[in-house]
C-alpha positions in Angstrom: 8.2 -23.8 -10.4 8.7 -20.1 -9.5 5.6 -18.9 -11.2 3.5 -21.1 -9.0 5.2 -19.7 -5.9 4.7 -16.1 -7.2 1.0 -16.7 -7.9 0.6 -18.2 -4.4 2.3 -15.2 -2.9 0.0 -12.8 -4.9 -3.1 -14.6 -3.8 -2.0 -14.9 -0.2 -2.1 -11.1 0.0 -5.9 -11.2 -0.2 -6.7 -14.6 1.3 -5.2 -17.2 3.6 -2.1 -19.1 2.5 -3.9 -22.4 2.4 -6.7 -21.1 0.2 -4.1 -19.4 -2.0 -2.2 -22.6 -2.4 -5.3 -24.6 -3.3 -6.6 -21.9 -5.7 -3.2 -21.8 -7.5 -3.2 -25.6 -7.7 -6.6 -25.5 -9.4 -5.5 -22.7 -11.8 -2.2 -24.6 -12.6 -4.3 -27.6 -13.6 -6.3 -25.5 -16.0 -3.1 -23.9 -17.3 -2.5 -26.9 -19.5 -5.7 -26.0 -21.4 -5.5 -22.2 -21.3 -1.7 -21.6 -21.4 0.5 -19.4 -19.3 -1.3 -16.2 -20.3 -4.6 -17.7 -19.3 -3.1 -18.9 -15.9 -1.8 -15.4 -15.1 -5.1 -13.8 -16.3 -7.0 -16.0 -13.9 -4.6 -15.4 -11.0 -5.0 -11.6 -11.4 -8.8 -11.8 -11.9 -9.1 -14.0 -8.8 -6.9 -11.6 -6.8 -9.0 -8.7 -7.9 -12.2 -10.6 -7.0 -11.0 -11.5 -3.6 -9.8 -8.0 -2.9 -13.1 -6.5 -3.9 -14.9 -9.1 -1.8 -12.8 -8.0 1.2 -13.9 -4.4 0.6 -17.5 -5.2 0.0 -17.9 -7.4 3.1 -17.4 -4.4 5.4 -17.1 -1.2 3.4 -17.8 1.2 6.3 -15.0 -0.3 8.5 -12.5 -0.4 5.6 -13.3 3.2 4.6 -13.0 4.3 8.2 -9.6 2.7 8.5 -8.5 4.3 5.3 -9.6 7.7 6.6 -7.6 7.1 9.8 -4.7 6.3 7.6 -5.2 9.5 5.7 -5.3 11.5 8.9 -2.0 9.8 9.9 -0.6 10.7 6.5 -1.6 14.3 6.8 -0.2 14.5 10.3 3.2 13.0 9.3 3.2 15.1 6.2 2.7 18.3 8.3 5.4 17.2 10.7 8.0 16.6 8.0 7.0 19.8 6.2 7.7 21.8 9.4 11.0 19.9 9.9 11.9 20.6 6.2 11.1 24.3 6.6 13.3 24.6 9.6 16.2 22.7 7.9 15.9 24.8 4.8 16.0 28.1 6.8 18.9 26.9 8.9 20.8 25.9 5.8 20.0 29.2 4.1 21.1 31.1 7.2 24.4 29.2 7.5 25.3 29.6 3.8 24.2 33.2 3.5 22.1 32.5 0.5 19.1 30.4 -0.4 19.8 26.8 -1.2 18.9 25.4 -4.6 15.7 23.3 -4.0 16.4 21.4 -7.2 19.6 19.9 -5.9 19.7 16.1 -5.3 20.3 16.5 -1.6 17.1 18.6 -1.1 15.1 16.2 -3.3 16.2 13.3 -1.1 15.5 15.4 2.0 11.9 16.1 0.9 11.1 12.7 -0.6 12.7 10.1 1.8 10.5 10.9 4.8 7.4 10.7 2.7 8.4 7.3 1.3 9.3 6.0 4.7 6.0 7.3 6.2 4.1 5.6 3.4 5.7 2.3 4.2 4.8 2.8 7.9 1.2 3.7 7.1 0.9 0.5 5.1 2.2 -1.5 8.1 -0.3 0.4 10.4 -3.2 -0.3 8.0 -2.2 -4.0 8.0 -2.3 -4.1 11.8 -5.7 -2.3 11.9 -7.2 -4.6 9.2 -5.9 -8.1 9.7 -6.9 -10.4 6.9 -8.0 -7.4 4.8 -4.8 -5.5 4.6 -4.9 -4.8 0.9 -8.5 -3.9 1.0 -7.7 -1.1 3.4 -4.7 -0.1 1.2 -6.9 0.0 -1.9 -9.5 2.3 -0.3 -6.6 4.4 1.2 -5.0 4.7 -2.3 -8.3 5.8 -3.8 -8.9 8.4 -1.1 -5.3 9.7 -1.1 -5.5 10.0 -4.9 -8.5 12.2 -4.5 -6.8 14.2 -1.7 -3.7 14.7 -3.8 -5.6 15.2 -7.1 -4.5 18.8 -7.6 -0.7 18.3 -6.9 -0.8 15.1 -9.1 -2.2 17.1 -12.0 0.5 19.7 -11.7 4.1 19.1 -12.6 5.5 19.1 -9.1 4.9 16.3 -6.6 3.0 14.0 -8.9 5.7 11.3 -9.2 6.4 11.2 -5.4 2.7 11.1 -4.6 2.2 8.2 -7.0 5.2 6.4 -5.6 3.8 6.8 -2.0 0.5 5.3 -3.0 2.4 2.3 -4.4 4.5 1.9 -1.3 1.6 1.7 1.1 0.7 -1.9 0.0 4.4 -2.9 0.3 4.2 -1.8 4.0 1.0 -3.9 4.4 2.6 -6.9 2.8 5.7 -6.5 5.0 3.5 -6.4 8.2 1.3 -9.3 7.1 4.3 -11.6 6.6 6.1 -10.3 9.7 3.4 -11.6 12.1 2.3 -15.2 12.3 -1.1 -16.1 10.9 -3.2 -17.2 13.8 -6.7 -16.7 12.6 -8.5 -17.6 9.4 -10.4 -15.0 7.5 -13.7 -16.6 8.6 -12.7 -16.1 12.2 -11.8 -12.5 11.5 -15.1 -11.8 9.7 -17.1 -12.5 12.9 -17.8 -9.4 14.9 -16.3 -9.1 18.3 
């Protein structure tokens, strides 16, 4: 059943795969009583609960990692802004007039690096917070939303900023499934 596999995948983003499988098994048994909507409601509530538990267990470390991710975000953003400025002035010099910044080529030029860097930041956060990847991404998303509050309220940049916030967890999920799971969450929770 595909919905069981999807539910296991969602839960495995916030807990071990074995625990996700057993939790989904328990929820699937209760689905006969509560129905499909009840099953998915419980899957999402369990995911949110486990995600919040990952944040609450070590909030200082998770927040610190998120702040490091934001510093990386700002550094990459500044680099691409400088690169974009140089590209814009070179293009304006070659053509003899200013390029239309609303053209699709310039929109891709300005948006693609930000989206790619968001995916990479998600992967980096996943490496820095093994077993708590999405907890770091959640705090990162909250802090980046605060950082980008003014541009998001305006009409320019709001969509791309929102898209970047949504892509960071995709990078974390990619990194989590790319590496083999060698430690359980209980082993990761112990201080070094």
